[in-house]
DRENMAR-630434 format. One record per residue (C-alpha): x, y, z; chain; residue number from 1. Coordinates in nm, 4 decimals, decimal comma. Last residue first. Example, Ala and Ser with C-alpha at 12.3 -4.5 7.8 and 13.67 -1.06 7.14 Angstrom:
// residues 2
> 1,3670 | -0,1060 | 0,7140 | A | 2
> 1,2300 | -0,4500 | 0,7800 | A | 1
// end
This chain:
// residues 134
> -8,0164 | 8,0377 | 6,7421 | A | 134
> -7,8320 | 8,3096 | 6,9208 | A | 133
> -7,7453 | 8,1410 | 7,2479 | A | 132
> -7,3665 | 8,1847 | 7,2278 | A | 131
> -7,3715 | 8,4776 | 7,4679 | A | 130
> -7,6813 | 8,4878 | 7,6884 | A | 129
> -7,9728 | 8,6993 | 7,5668 | A | 128
> -8,0154 | 9,0223 | 7,7656 | A | 127
> -7,9831 | 9,2398 | 7,4558 | A | 126
> -8,3084 | 9,0977 | 7,3233 | A | 125
> -8,3143 | 8,9601 | 6,9683 | A | 124
> -8,5497 | 9,1155 | 6,7183 | A | 123
> -8,7759 | 8,8584 | 6,5546 | A | 122
> -9,0925 | 9,0646 | 6,5425 | A | 121
> -9,1165 | 9,1037 | 6,9191 | A | 120
> -9,4078 | 8,8637 | 6,9575 | A | 119
> -9,6887 | 9,0250 | 7,1542 | A | 118
> -9,7677 | 9,0519 | 7,5233 | A | 117
> -9,9608 | 9,3757 | 7,5245 | A | 116
> -9,7725 | 9,7031 | 7,5490 | A | 115
> -9,7653 | 9,8773 | 7,8869 | A | 114
> -9,4225 | 10,0287 | 7,8352 | A | 113
> -9,3236 | 10,0251 | 7,4696 | A | 112
> -9,0286 | 9,8149 | 7,3746 | A | 111
> -8,6613 | 9,8695 | 7,4188 | A | 110
> -8,3380 | 9,6815 | 7,4689 | A | 109
> -8,4380 | 9,4000 | 7,7014 | A | 108
> -8,2423 | 9,5540 | 7,9897 | A | 107
> -8,4001 | 9,8981 | 7,9417 | A | 106
> -8,7547 | 9,7644 | 7,9122 | A | 105
> -8,7040 | 9,5421 | 8,2151 | A | 104
> -8,5741 | 9,8399 | 8,4122 | A | 103
> -8,8716 | 10,0559 | 8,3129 | A | 102
> -9,1241 | 9,7806 | 8,3981 | A | 101
> -8,9812 | 9,6642 | 8,7328 | A | 100
> -9,1360 | 9,9564 | 8,9243 | A | 99
> -9,4775 | 9,8247 | 8,8145 | A | 98
> -9,4502 | 9,5320 | 9,0589 | A | 97
> -9,7985 | 9,3789 | 9,0422 | A | 96
> -9,9297 | 9,2071 | 9,3568 | A | 95
> -9,9064 | 8,8485 | 9,4761 | A | 94
> -9,6671 | 8,7765 | 9,1876 | A | 93
> -9,7463 | 8,4840 | 8,9560 | A | 92
> -9,4547 | 8,2421 | 8,9486 | A | 91
> -9,3914 | 8,0193 | 8,6471 | A | 90
> -9,1447 | 7,7347 | 8,7002 | A | 89
> -8,9433 | 7,5752 | 8,4203 | A | 88
> -8,7704 | 7,2631 | 8,5427 | A | 87
> -8,4572 | 7,0578 | 8,4649 | A | 86
> -8,2108 | 7,3489 | 8,4978 | A | 85
> -7,8729 | 7,2032 | 8,5971 | A | 84
> -7,8867 | 6,9055 | 8,3626 | A | 83
> -8,0908 | 6,5865 | 8,3209 | A | 82
> -8,4014 | 6,7419 | 8,1664 | A | 81
> -8,2056 | 7,0262 | 8,0010 | A | 80
> -8,3651 | 7,1034 | 7,6623 | A | 79
> -8,7039 | 6,9498 | 7,7509 | A | 78
> -8,7277 | 7,1729 | 8,0588 | A | 77
> -8,9977 | 6,9882 | 8,2504 | A | 76
> -9,3014 | 7,1918 | 8,3479 | A | 75
> -9,4282 | 7,3764 | 8,6536 | A | 74
> -9,7100 | 7,6328 | 8,6423 | A | 73
> -9,8762 | 7,8964 | 8,8631 | A | 72
> -9,6428 | 7,8861 | 9,1646 | A | 71
> -9,7689 | 8,1590 | 9,3976 | A | 70
> -9,6179 | 8,4951 | 9,4753 | A | 69
> -9,3630 | 8,6972 | 9,6596 | A | 68
> -9,1167 | 8,9485 | 9,5256 | A | 67
> -8,7844 | 9,0489 | 9,6769 | A | 66
> -8,5567 | 9,3008 | 9,5123 | A | 65
> -8,1937 | 9,3715 | 9,5908 | A | 64
> -8,1177 | 9,7249 | 9,4756 | A | 63
> -7,7826 | 9,7497 | 9,2962 | A | 62
> -7,9338 | 9,9089 | 8,9846 | A | 61
> -7,6282 | 9,9690 | 8,7637 | A | 60
> -7,5133 | 9,6130 | 8,8327 | A | 59
> -7,8428 | 9,4948 | 8,6893 | A | 58
> -8,1599 | 9,3094 | 8,7927 | A | 57
> -8,0766 | 9,2072 | 9,1492 | A | 56
> -8,2794 | 8,9128 | 9,2720 | A | 55
> -8,4786 | 8,7478 | 9,5500 | A | 54
> -8,7835 | 8,5351 | 9,4703 | A | 53
> -9,0321 | 8,4155 | 9,7327 | A | 52
> -9,2662 | 8,1269 | 9,6680 | A | 51
> -9,6033 | 8,0005 | 9,7894 | A | 50
> -9,7113 | 7,6629 | 9,6580 | A | 49
> -10,0116 | 7,6407 | 9,4244 | A | 48
> -9,8358 | 7,4370 | 9,1565 | A | 47
> -9,5570 | 7,2359 | 9,3165 | A | 46
> -9,1852 | 7,3058 | 9,3360 | A | 45
> -8,8854 | 7,0835 | 9,2751 | A | 44
> -8,5952 | 7,3282 | 9,2585 | A | 43
> -8,3518 | 7,2569 | 8,9731 | A | 42
> -8,4381 | 7,5899 | 8,8143 | A | 41
> -8,5379 | 7,7734 | 8,4967 | A | 40
> -8,7531 | 8,0747 | 8,5725 | A | 39
> -9,0750 | 8,2254 | 8,4365 | A | 38
> -9,1732 | 8,5483 | 8,6093 | A | 37
> -9,4829 | 8,7354 | 8,7161 | A | 36
> -9,6975 | 9,0486 | 8,7278 | A | 35
> -9,4568 | 9,3296 | 8,6299 | A | 34
> -9,3147 | 9,1009 | 8,3636 | A | 33
> -9,0207 | 8,8624 | 8,3441 | A | 32
> -8,8981 | 8,6038 | 8,0973 | A | 31
> -8,6372 | 8,3326 | 8,1296 | A | 30
> -8,5101 | 8,4152 | 8,4781 | A | 29
> -8,2365 | 8,1906 | 8,6135 | A | 28
> -8,2884 | 7,9983 | 8,9374 | A | 27
> -8,0687 | 7,9098 | 9,2340 | A | 26
> -8,2242 | 7,7506 | 9,5371 | A | 25
> -8,2146 | 7,9215 | 9,8776 | A | 24
> -8,5062 | 7,7151 | 9,9983 | A | 23
> -8,6922 | 7,4194 | 9,8525 | A | 22
> -8,9481 | 7,2381 | 10,0686 | A | 21
> -9,2274 | 7,4683 | 9,9549 | A | 20
> -9,0780 | 7,7889 | 9,8234 | A | 19
> -8,7602 | 7,9906 | 9,8199 | A | 18
> -8,6149 | 8,1013 | 9,4875 | A | 17
> -8,2864 | 8,2887 | 9,4493 | A | 16
> -8,2509 | 8,4645 | 9,1180 | A | 15
> -7,9855 | 8,4947 | 8,8512 | A | 14
> -8,0437 | 8,7133 | 8,5453 | A | 13
> -8,1743 | 8,6477 | 8,1959 | A | 12
> -8,4186 | 8,8676 | 8,0101 | A | 11
> -8,7028 | 8,7985 | 7,7676 | A | 10
> -8,9494 | 9,0697 | 7,8622 | A | 9
> -9,3167 | 9,0006 | 7,9221 | A | 8
> -9,5746 | 9,2740 | 7,8739 | A | 7
> -9,8402 | 9,2870 | 8,1429 | A | 6
> -10,1890 | 9,1487 | 8,1971 | A | 5
> -10,1366 | 8,8618 | 7,9582 | A | 4
> -10,4192 | 8,7555 | 7,7312 | A | 3
> -10,5298 | 8,3909 | 7,7254 | A | 2
> -10,7151 | 8,2688 | 7,4170 | A | 1
// end
């Protein structure tokens, strides 16, 4: 069984993804950790391609962040195959970004820094989009 190296947080914010033949494409984070991110996007990317992600996590933290990594997984978004977000793309960062951890914890509404990737016991993260409660 695979064990994650960092806790993942279910948070949603817009990102710009550049990789392969796709540049300046919009993506929306699905879950983020200090070592990688899963995004929903229309960008057609391939496993192994290099990617750069640009994002701002909150209005209170106006710093634009840029992380680079490699596409680790691409799969069809079964809930939106013909819509705006037909793909889920997992990006593994080239190097960990531990400075993201406290912000992710704050946005997601808690959790212990450094905890293993475990189910959250059914609590709903604060970052969940309105109307998506089910």
